C-alpha positions in Angstrom: -118.2 148.4 273.3 -114.4 148.2 273.5 -114.6 144.5 272.9 -116.8 144.9 269.8 -114.4 147.5 268.2 -111.5 145.1 268.9 -113.4 142.2 267.3 -114.3 144.3 264.2 -110.6 145.3 263.8 -109.5 141.7 264.1 -112.1 140.5 261.6 -111.1 143.4 259.2 -107.4 142.5 259.2 -108.0 138.7 259.1 -110.1 139.3 255.9 -107.1 140.9 254.1 -105.2 138.6 251.8 -101.7 137.8 253.0 -98.7 138.2 250.6 -97.4 134.9 249.2 -93.8 134.2 249.8 -91.7 133.2 246.8 -91.1 129.5 246.5 -87.6 128.1 246.4 -86.6 125.8 243.6 -87.8 122.3 244.4 -85.2 119.6 243.9 -86.3 116.7 241.7 -85.7 113.2 242.8 -83.4 111.2 240.6 -86.0 108.5 240.0 -85.6 106.4 236.8 -87.8 107.7 234.0 -87.0 104.9 231.6 -84.7 101.9 231.5 -83.6 100.0 228.3 -81.2 97.3 227.4 -79.0 96.9 224.2 -79.7 100.4 223.0 -78.4 102.2 219.9 -78.2 106.0 219.7 -77.6 107.9 216.5 -76.1 111.4 216.5 -76.5 113.4 213.3 -76.0 116.9 212.0 -77.5 118.3 208.8 -78.7 114.8 207.9 -75.1 113.3 208.2 -74.4 110.6 210.7 -71.8 111.9 213.2 -71.7 109.1 215.7 -73.4 105.8 216.6 -73.5 104.7 220.2 -74.2 101.2 221.5 -74.9 100.6 225.2 -75.7 97.4 227.1 -78.0 99.1 229.8 -79.4 102.6 229.9 -81.3 104.4 232.7 -82.8 107.9 232.0 -83.2 110.1 235.0 -84.4 113.7 235.4 -82.3 115.6 238.0 -81.9 119.2 238.9 -84.9 121.3 239.8 -88.5 121.6 238.4 -87.5 125.0 237.0 -84.2 123.7 235.4 -84.5 119.9 234.9 -81.5 118.0 233.7 -82.2 114.9 231.5 -79.3 112.4 232.0 -78.7 109.0 230.6 -76.6 106.6 232.7 -74.8 103.9 230.8 -73.8 100.5 232.2 -72.6 97.2 230.8 -70.3 98.7 228.2 -70.4 101.7 225.9 -69.2 101.8 222.3 -69.2 104.9 220.1 -68.2 105.0 216.5 -67.4 108.5 215.0 -67.8 109.2 211.3 -66.6 112.0 209.0 -68.7 114.0 206.6 -68.3 111.2 203.9 -69.7 108.6 206.3 -66.3 106.9 206.9 -65.5 105.5 210.3 -62.8 107.7 211.9 -62.6 106.7 215.6 -64.0 103.9 217.8 -64.3 104.6 221.5 -65.2 102.0 224.2 -65.7 102.3 228.0 -67.2 100.4 230.9 -69.8 103.0 231.8 -70.7 106.7 231.5 -73.3 109.4 231.6 -74.8 111.8 229.0 -76.3 115.2 229.9 -78.8 115.8 227.1 -79.0 119.5 227.6 -75.3 120.2 227.4 -74.4 117.3 225.0 -71.6 116.3 227.4 -70.8 112.6 227.9 -68.6 111.4 230.7 -67.1 108.0 229.9 -65.4 106.0 232.6 -63.6 102.8 233.2 -61.1 101.3 230.8 -61.7 104.0 228.1 -60.0 103.1 224.8 -60.2 105.2 221.6 -58.7 103.8 218.4 -58.5 105.5 215.1 -58.3 104.3 211.5 -54.7 105.3 211.5 -53.9 102.6 214.2 -53.3 105.0 217.0 -54.8 104.0 220.4 -55.6 106.2 223.4 -56.1 104.7 226.8 -57.4 106.4 229.9 -59.8 105.9 232.9 -62.0 108.9 232.1 -62.7 110.8 228.9 -65.3 113.5 228.2 -66.9 113.9 224.8 -68.5 117.3 224.0 -70.9 116.5 221.1 -71.6 120.2 220.4 -67.9 121.2 220.2 -66.9 117.9 218.5 -64.0 117.2 221.0 -62.6 114.8 223.5 -60.8 115.9 226.7 -59.6 114.7 230.1 -57.4 116.0 232.9 -56.4 112.4 233.9 -53.6 110.1 232.9 -53.5 109.1 229.2 -51.4 106.8 227.2 -51.2 107.3 223.4 -49.7 104.6 221.3 -48.9 105.2 217.5 -46.8 103.3 215.0 -43.6 105.3 215.9 -44.2 106.6 219.4 -45.7 106.0 222.8 -46.7 109.1 224.8 -48.0 109.3 228.3 -49.4 112.5 230.0 -51.7 114.1 232.4 -54.4 115.5 230.2 -55.6 115.3 226.6 -57.7 117.2 224.2 -58.6 116.4 220.6 -61.3 116.6 217.9 -63.3 113.4 217.6 -61.4 112.3 214.4 -58.2 112.8 216.5 -56.6 114.6 213.6 -55.6 117.4 215.9 -54.7 116.5 219.5 -52.6 117.6 222.4 -51.2 115.4 225.2 -50.6 117.6 228.3 -47.7 117.2 230.6 -46.4 114.7 228.0 -43.6 112.2 228.5 -42.6 109.2 226.3 -40.6 107.7 223.6 -40.3 108.5 219.9 -38.7 106.2 217.3 -36.9 108.1 214.6 -35.6 106.5 211.4 -32.6 107.7 209.3 -30.8 109.9 211.7 -28.1 111.9 209.9 
């Protein structure tokens, strides 16, 4: 009789549903979702072209977790971005060897022989430059060299709007040519 009561108790408790434990975020693999060659991207706002990007080789990957996936483009074999003002006039051309673009944040990380030249003839050179599409700005904490018609500045850090009409060279050092000293 004691064995039968024990068996009934065991069967009763085994029939109860167990509480499910919460699942932890599952990391996604960074498998390639798509791959393309000689790609052109257009960036616009209010039906006005902001930028045109040309890339030799693009791989799109989804990283992060299933709950918070990150869509990233990886750029290889050269990147060229042309930035336009509201009137459709070319303001700045930027080139680099490679880079990445996080589609959710709109942040591009451009690396390797980065050169930005403007219609004013000024040229910025660095090894890494970030472009924040949403804030319309460039920035880096790395070494930069800015060459204009009358000065050459070097520094450790740079921030600017994409037209480069307002910029700062951080920890600047360099030479300035001054005409008509009196």
